[in-house]
Structure formats: C-alpha cells, structure tokens
C-alpha positions as CSV (number, residue, x, y, z in Angstrom):
1,M,-7.5,-7.6,-31.0
2,T,-7.9,-4.3,-29.6
3,D,-5.5,-1.5,-29.9
4,H,-4.1,-0.1,-27.4
5,V,-2.8,3.0,-26.1
6,Y,0.1,3.0,-23.7
7,K,1.6,5.9,-21.2
8,K,4.5,5.3,-18.9
9,L,5.3,6.7,-15.5
10,E,8.6,7.0,-13.7
11,L,9.0,6.2,-10.2
12,T,11.9,5.6,-7.7
13,G,11.1,2.8,-5.0
14,S,13.6,2.0,-2.1
15,S,13.9,-0.6,0.5
16,T,16.3,-2.0,3.3
17,T,16.2,-5.5,1.7
18,G,17.2,-5.1,-2.0
19,I,16.5,-4.7,-5.3
20,E,13.2,-6.5,-5.5
21,G,11.5,-5.1,-2.4
22,A,12.4,-1.6,-4.0
23,V,10.7,-2.3,-7.0
24,S,7.9,-4.1,-5.3
25,N,7.4,-1.2,-2.8
26,A,7.2,1.5,-5.9
27,I,4.6,-0.9,-8.2
28,A,2.5,-1.4,-4.6
29,K,2.5,2.2,-4.3
30,A,1.5,2.9,-7.7
31,A,-1.4,0.3,-7.8
32,K,-3.4,2.5,-5.3
33,T,-4.0,5.2,-7.8
34,I,-3.0,3.4,-10.9
35,H,-4.7,1.1,-12.9
36,N,-4.4,-1.1,-15.9
37,M,-0.7,-1.7,-15.0
38,R,1.0,-3.8,-17.5
39,W,5.0,-4.1,-17.3
40,F,7.6,-2.2,-15.6
41,E,11.6,-1.5,-16.7
42,I,14.3,-0.8,-14.6
43,S,16.1,2.4,-15.8
44,E,18.4,2.8,-12.8
45,I,19.7,1.2,-9.5
46,R,21.6,2.6,-6.6
47,G,22.0,2.8,-3.0
48,E,22.6,4.6,-0.1
49,I,25.7,3.7,2.3
50,D,25.4,4.6,5.9
51,D,28.5,3.9,8.3
52,G,30.4,1.4,5.3
53,A,27.5,-0.8,4.8
54,I,24.1,-0.8,2.4
55,A,21.1,1.4,4.1
56,H,18.9,1.3,1.4
57,W,18.4,0.3,-2.4
58,Q,17.1,2.8,-4.9
59,V,15.6,1.5,-7.9
60,S,14.0,3.9,-10.7
61,I,11.4,2.1,-12.8
62,K,9.0,2.7,-15.7
63,I,5.8,1.2,-15.4
64,G,4.0,1.0,-18.5
65,F,0.0,1.0,-18.5
66,T,-2.6,1.4,-20.6
67,L,-5.2,4.0,-21.0
68,D,-9.1,3.9,-20.4
69,D,-11.4,3.8,-23.5
C-alpha cells in the first residue's frame, strides 16, 4: 500500500432544492480544477430565507484530496 499525503479544501455550495444539491454543486465545481478528490465532510449547514420561505440551502464542506507524487 502506498503512503498518501492529503490536503483539505473548504468550499460552500448552494442550491434551491436542498442540502444534497448544495453539496453536489460544490463538488462538481471543484472537480473542474481539483483532481484526486477522495472524501468530503460537512462542516456547516445554513440557508437563506426570502419572504418567509427557504430560498437557498448553503452547505460548507471540506474536500480531501491526495497530492501528486
């Protein structure tokens, strides 16, 4: 088994449809420039309220990825 070194990046994704959508949006955006992503952890969940209803879900995540050799 090869030893790995990992780095964590913190992002906040948003979605009008829910928590999963917010996480998926953040990961999809990161995948355009970050490779070797291995896991994510949710660090914060919050939302925007507009006219008494949920307008956006906002989820802060940390993405772990391996560094290149």
